[in-house]
C-alpha positions in Angstrom: -106.5 -5.7 159.9 -104.1 -6.5 163.0 -101.8 -4.4 164.0 -98.2 -5.5 164.5 -98.0 -5.3 168.3 -94.2 -5.6 169.1 -94.2 -2.5 166.2 -96.4 -0.4 168.2 -94.6 -1.2 171.5 -91.4 -0.3 169.7 -92.5 3.1 168.8 -94.1 3.8 172.2 -90.9 3.4 173.6 -89.0 5.6 171.2 -91.1 8.6 171.1 -91.5 8.4 174.9 -87.9 8.5 175.1 -87.5 12.4 175.9 -90.0 11.6 179.0 -87.2 9.4 180.8 -84.6 11.4 179.9 -86.2 14.1 182.0 -87.1 11.9 184.6 -83.5 11.0 184.9 -82.4 14.7 184.6 -85.2 15.6 187.7 -83.3 12.9 189.7 -79.9 14.3 189.1 -81.3 18.0 189.4 -82.7 17.3 193.1 -79.7 15.4 193.9 -82.0 12.3 194.9 -79.0 10.0 194.9 -77.0 11.7 197.0 -79.8 12.3 199.7 -80.1 8.0 198.9 -76.7 7.9 199.9 -77.0 10.0 203.0 -79.4 7.8 204.4 -82.8 9.2 203.1 -84.8 6.3 201.4 -88.3 7.2 201.9 -91.0 9.5 199.6 -91.4 12.5 202.3 -87.2 12.4 202.8 -86.6 13.0 199.6 -89.6 15.0 198.9 -88.3 17.6 201.9 -84.4 17.3 200.8 -85.4 18.4 197.5 -87.9 21.1 198.2 -90.4 19.6 196.2 -93.8 17.8 196.6 -94.0 14.3 198.2 -96.6 13.3 195.5 -94.3 14.6 192.9 -91.2 12.6 194.2 -93.6 9.2 194.8 -94.2 9.3 191.5 -91.1 10.2 190.0 -89.7 7.4 191.5 -91.9 4.8 190.5 -90.9 5.3 187.1 -87.1 5.9 188.2 -87.2 1.9 189.9 -89.3 0.6 186.9 -86.6 1.8 184.8 -83.5 0.3 186.6 -82.2 3.9 188.0 -83.1 2.9 191.7 -84.3 0.1 193.8 -86.9 -0.4 196.5 -90.2 1.2 196.9 -91.8 3.6 199.4 -92.3 1.1 201.8 -88.9 -0.6 201.9 -87.4 2.6 200.8 -85.1 3.2 197.7 -81.4 2.4 197.1 -78.9 3.1 194.7 -78.1 1.3 191.7 -74.6 1.7 189.8 -77.0 4.0 187.5 -78.1 6.4 190.0 -74.3 5.9 191.8 -73.0 7.5 188.3 -75.4 10.5 188.8 -73.8 11.5 192.7 -73.2 15.2 192.7 -69.4 14.8 193.1 -66.1 14.9 190.0 -65.6 12.5 187.4 -69.8 11.6 187.7 -72.5 11.9 184.9 -74.3 14.5 186.8 -72.5 17.7 185.2 -73.4 16.0 181.5 -77.1 15.0 182.7 -78.0 18.7 183.8 -76.7 20.1 180.4 -78.6 17.6 178.5 -81.6 18.2 180.8 -81.8 21.6 180.1 -79.9 24.0 177.7 -79.4 20.6 175.4 -83.0 19.3 175.5 -84.1 23.2 174.5 -82.3 23.0 171.3 -83.6 19.5 170.4 -87.2 20.9 171.1 -86.5 23.0 167.6 -85.5 19.4 165.4 -87.8 19.9 162.8 -86.8 23.7 162.0 -82.6 22.6 162.6 -83.4 19.1 160.0 -85.2 21.9 157.6 -82.8 25.0 157.6 -79.7 23.1 158.9 -79.4 26.2 161.3 -78.5 24.6 165.1 -81.1 24.1 167.4 -79.5 26.0 170.0 -78.8 29.1 168.4 -82.9 28.8 167.3 -83.5 28.4 170.9 -80.9 30.9 172.3 -80.4 33.2 169.6 -77.0 32.7 169.4 -74.4 29.8 168.4 -73.4 27.3 171.5 -69.6 28.9 171.7 -70.7 32.5 171.4 -73.1 31.5 174.2 -70.9 30.0 176.5 -68.3 32.7 175.9 -71.0 35.0 177.5 -71.9 32.8 180.7 -68.9 31.2 182.5 -71.7 29.0 184.9 -72.6 27.0 182.1 -69.2 27.1 180.4 -67.8 25.4 183.3 -70.3 23.0 183.2 -70.0 22.4 179.9 -66.1 21.8 180.4 -67.0 19.1 183.1 -69.2 17.3 180.9 -66.9 17.3 178.3 -64.4 15.6 180.8 -66.9 12.8 182.0 -67.2 12.0 178.2 -63.6 11.4 178.2 -63.3 7.9 179.1 -60.7 6.7 176.0 -58.6 9.6 177.4 -56.2 7.2 179.9 -55.9 4.8 176.5 -54.7 7.6 174.4 -50.5 7.0 175.4 -51.5 3.6 174.2 -51.7 4.2 170.6 -48.8 6.6 170.3 -45.6 7.4 171.8 -45.1 10.9 173.6 -41.8 10.2 175.0 -39.8 13.4 174.9 -42.0 15.3 172.7 -43.4 18.8 173.1 -47.1 18.1 172.8 -49.8 20.7 171.5 -53.1 20.3 172.2 -55.2 22.4 170.1 -59.1 23.3 171.7 -57.4 21.4 175.1 -60.0 22.4 177.2 -59.3 21.8 180.9 -56.1 20.1 180.1 -57.4 16.7 180.8 -56.0 15.0 178.0 -52.8 16.9 178.1 -52.3 15.7 181.7 -52.9 12.2 181.1 -50.2 12.2 178.3 -47.6 13.9 180.3 -48.2 11.5 183.1 -47.7 8.8 180.9 -44.2 10.4 179.1 -42.7 12.1 182.2 -39.9 13.6 179.8 -42.5 15.1 177.9 -43.8 19.0 177.6 -47.3 20.4 176.7 -48.7 23.5 175.1 -52.6 24.1 175.3 -54.4 26.5 173.5 -58.1 27.4 173.9 -60.3 30.1 174.0 -59.5 33.0 176.9 -62.4 32.1 179.3 -60.7 28.5 179.0 -57.5 29.1 180.1 -57.7 29.5 183.8 -59.7 26.2 183.9 -56.9 24.5 182.5 -54.7 26.2 184.7 -56.1 25.2 187.3 -56.7 21.6 186.4 -52.5 21.1 185.1 -51.6 22.5 188.5 -53.1 20.5 190.3 -52.1 17.1 188.4 -48.3 17.6 186.1 -47.9 20.9 187.6 -47.5 24.2 185.5 -43.6 23.7 184.9 -44.2 21.5 182.6 -46.8 23.1 180.4 -47.3 26.7 178.6 -51.0 27.9 178.2 -52.4 30.0 175.3 -55.2 31.8 174.9 -56.2 32.2 171.7 -58.0 30.9 168.1 -56.3 27.8 166.7 -57.8 28.8 163.5 -55.7 31.7 163.3 -52.3 30.6 164.7 -51.2 28.0 167.3 -48.1 27.6 169.2 -45.3 26.7 167.5 -42.1 24.0 168.2 -44.3 20.9 168.6 -43.7 17.6 167.8 -47.4 16.5 168.4 -50.2 18.5 167.5 -53.5 17.1 169.0 -57.3 17.7 168.1 -59.5 15.9 170.1 -63.4 15.9 169.6 -62.9 19.8 168.9 -63.3 20.0 164.9 -66.8 18.5 164.7 -68.5 21.8 165.0 -66.5 23.9 162.3 -66.3 24.0 158.7 -63.8 21.9 156.6 -62.2 25.3 155.3 -61.7 26.1 159.2 -60.5 22.4 160.1 -57.9 22.9 157.1 -56.7 26.2 158.0 -56.0 24.8 161.8 -54.0 22.0 160.0 -52.4 24.1 158.0 -51.4 26.6 161.2 -49.9 23.3 162.2 -48.3 22.3 159.4 -46.3 25.3 159.6 -45.6 25.4 163.2 -44.0 21.7 163.3 -40.6 21.2 164.2 -39.7 19.1 161.3 -40.8 15.8 159.3 -40.7 13.6 162.2 -43.5 15.7 164.0 -46.9 14.3 163.9 -50.7 15.5 163.8 -53.4 13.4 165.5 -57.2 13.9 165.3 -59.2 12.0 167.8 -63.2 12.2 167.0 -66.0 9.6 166.3 -66.2 8.6 162.5 -69.4 8.3 160.5 -70.2 5.9 157.9 -73.3 5.7 155.8 -73.5 2.1 155.5 -73.4 0.0 158.6 -73.8 2.9 161.0 -74.0 1.8 164.8 -76.3 4.4 166.9 -73.6 6.2 169.0 -71.7 7.9 166.3 -74.8 8.5 163.9 -76.7 10.1 167.2 -73.7 12.1 168.4 -73.7 13.4 164.6 -77.5 14.8 164.7 -76.8 16.2 168.5 -73.8 18.2 166.6 -75.9 19.6 164.1 -78.3 20.5 166.8 -76.2 21.8 169.2 -73.4 23.8 166.9 -74.6 23.3 163.6 -71.6 20.6 162.7 -71.5 16.9 162.5 -68.8 13.9 162.8 -66.7 13.5 159.6 -65.3 9.9 158.0 -62.2 8.9 157.6 -62.1 9.6 153.9 -63.4 13.6 154.6 -60.5 14.1 157.3 -58.0 12.6 155.0 -59.3 15.1 152.0 -59.1 17.9 154.5 -55.8 16.4 155.7 -54.4 16.4 152.2 -55.3 20.0 151.3 -53.1 20.8 154.4 -50.2 19.1 153.2 -50.5 16.1 155.9 -51.0 12.2 154.8 -53.1 9.9 157.0 -49.8 7.4 158.0 -51.7 5.1 160.4 -55.1 4.8 162.3 -55.7 3.3 165.6 -59.4 2.5 167.5 -59.9 3.7 170.7 -62.8 2.9 173.3 -66.4 4.5 173.1 -66.3 4.3 169.6 -63.2 6.9 168.8 -61.0 6.6 166.2 -57.4 8.2 166.3 -56.0 9.2 162.5 -52.2 9.7 162.9 -51.0 12.5 160.5 -47.4 13.1 158.9 -46.3 16.3 157.1 -45.8 15.5 153.5 -42.3 15.8 152.3 
């Protein structure tokens, strides 16, 4: 019986995906895009600059050129493409994400079978403790994690298009380095902001917000949003921070916001990828599995969020779509 060669080829493409990811990770780790940007275009030059063997660079670059990460070759010299340019070692690129996903998160995925069998996060299996506790004890990794989150926040600039933040006090729960809050405050010059996140994140947010909107328009709080949130907000935001937490944790955070709101005109915004069981696209389904692998959590459906908000005394009044397959739920306190 003849085998379906197309199916066999597709299987090969799928199972070698991790090799491709590690090749791209190696390029970022060795700063090959930066060396090429600086004019080093031959195997020997790149090897010397990266501190690795020339034959290793030669074989790595052969694959990366075939993948479209770079152009050229050993005789003519290598050139950057838009893909490799996105890996340059500079603010706003994807390099930090590539390093995090190629090191700690790649290690976590190495425990995939046991993770699926036991529902224990692959990261915890690999490192002996949950991701966020590990971040608390490893400041350099926590900083890279925050920069990675920022690199994936391409939809932030569109958030002011789906909600009017004018003259409002905006509370960003789990606000990370303050990137989203700064975008909102820049779009609404008469708005003020409050941000709550873990203690070790607050200095990162303070530095970022000081360099963008200024600290005179924001208040920073170090603490646990599942225990309490800053009072007096007109808008409470949860952006990509609930997937690693239980339903009961999410309801508790929503309840804190409901009690802390200024009044019936206040709103709560949840922004995240939403999953569907029928007609699912790859990116949300993939990120859902990645959350299981890293935190033990997962993405929720709109209906599941609706149920959680209902338990906290909030009703979804509007749903808006954002880029990068992100959905915004705008909820109002129940009268």
